[in-house]
N, C-alpha and C positions, 0 to 999 in steps of 0.2 A: 259317841259316836255321832256324826251327822247322819240326820235323817232324809232323805230325797223325797221328791215326789214325783208320779210318772202318771198320767192318764189317758186311759184306754177310752176311744170313742167310734162310734160307728152307727150307723143306720139299724133301724128295727132288722132283726132276724141277722146281724154280724155275730153275734155272739162273744161280746167283751164281755161278761161274767163267766162264761166259759173258759177265754182267755185268762183271765184273773185267777180262775180257782186252777186252772192247769198248774200254775206258777207261785200260787201262795202257801205259804208255811201257816197261814191259818185259814179257819175254814172262815170264808167270806158269807157275813150275813143277807137274808133273803132281800133281796131288792126288786122282785118283779111278784105279779100276782096275776092270777087268771081274769083276762078280761071280759065282759059280759057279749062283747062280739068279736070272736081270736078266729075268723074265717080265713083271715090275709095272714096271720103268723103260722110258721110252722109246726113249732113247740107249745102253742098256746098260752104263751106266756108274753108278757107284758113290764118293760121295766118301769116301777114308779120311783126310785131313788138311787142313789149312787151307789154301787159295789164298794167295796173296799177290801183291798187284802195287802199282805206283806211278805216281803223276798228279804232276807240279810244274804247282803253281796258277799263275796269273799274277803273284803278289807274290812267286813264287820260291822258297815255303814247298813241302814234299813230304809230300801226300797219301800214307799207304800204306794198302794195301786189304786187306783180310783179309777172305775168305769162309769160311764153316761151314755147315750146317745147323745149326736152333736146337733140334733136340734131339727130333726127332718119330720119329727111327730110333734116335739114338743120345741117352746119357743126357748130353749136352755141358754144361759149365759156362760158361753164357754168362754170369752173374754175374764171373766170371774173364776173359773174353774181353773185356769189354764194360771192364774197368778201363783207365782212362786214355784212352778212345775219345770222339771229338769227337761221333758221331753212330750209328746205325744204319741200313742200309737193309733193310727186310724185304721181302723178295719173295714173292708169292702167287702161286698157279698156279690158277687159276680152273677148272680141269679136272679137279681133285681132287674127291674127294666132298663135302668139307665144307672150303671154304677159309676160313671164316671160325674155323670150331674151330683151324685151321692158325694162323690169326692170334692169336686166344689164346695159345696154347703160346708162341708168337715174341715177345710181350709179356710174358709172364709171364719166358720168359729173359732179356730184355733190357730187365726192368723198372725197373731207376734210370733207362736213358738214356728209355724210354717214358714216365715220371712227369716226366722235367726237358724233354719237347718234345723230343728231340733224336733222333726217329725219323722216317722217311718211308716210306710202304709203295708198293711199284710192284706191280702187278697185270698178269700175265700171261696170253696164252691168251683173251684177253676177247674176240677177232673169233669165235672159235667156240663159247664158253661164256659170253655175256653175264649169267648168273645166276651169283651174287650180283652184283649191279650196284655201282657205285661208291659211289653211297648206302647201300649196306647194310654196304658197310666203314666209311664214316664213322657212321652208326646205333650200330654194333658199338662204336667208339672210342668215341662220347660217352656211351654205359652205363656204359661204364670209364674215364671223365673221362680220356682221354688225348685230348689235343691233337696230331694228326698229319697231315700232308699224305696223299692217296690219288691216287695219277694209275694210267692204264694204261702198261702197259711192254713196251717188245720187249727183253728183254737183250740182243740179238744188235745192235742199234741204239747207237750211239754218242751220237748225239744225245737219244734216249731218257733214255741212263744220266745224262748227266751234266745234262738237264734237271732229274730227280731230284734229283740233288746239288744243284743251285741251288736248288732250292725247300725241301729240307733246311737247309743253308745261311743261308737266310735265316731260316725257322723258329728256329734255334737263335739267332741277330742276334736275332730279335725275343723270345725268350724272355730273352735276356740284358738286353735292354732298351738295346740301344746303334744300334736303330734301322734297322742294315741298313748303317751307314756302314763299321764294322770286320770283319773276320774274313773268311774265304775265299769268302762269296758272290760277291763282286765278281771272284772270278778263278776260278770253278768251270767255266770253257770249257774248260781243262787244254790243252795243245799241240794246234795246228792240225790 
């Protein structure tokens, strides 16, 4: 069966590793350490490597999940990581000072996928930080001429993460012109 690659990215604190753990069938290897200065991190951990997880789709294909920050702290080579990826899940933290600026950085890092319509945006911490609203994210995407779904997301919630993947897969299928009849969307439920 074919293996697929999906990238999870976001600024520090967006919990890409948590989202991967929520849906992965394997226990991801630790990719975070406690920094010497962790005053600005909610959980006291910082990423030092890519997270990796796997999910078997309903049609038997394996989805490899790779998580990394999109360059807000590191000058990470987003275009390199995007090579061969089916798409990218960009996680935003609405409690950050300027999440729309974070979105612009993530979109720049994964520009090839964004232009192809192969990204989905998950916005976390909206319950305590309702601004910017989802419409603000949609407006920012429209100004950049990028078509991408934007959903609220709790990266700890398996159902939320799988729902975002389903929406992303449907988007990719629509952009590829197959009307959603092929590809991973129908099988994005993952294992029970």
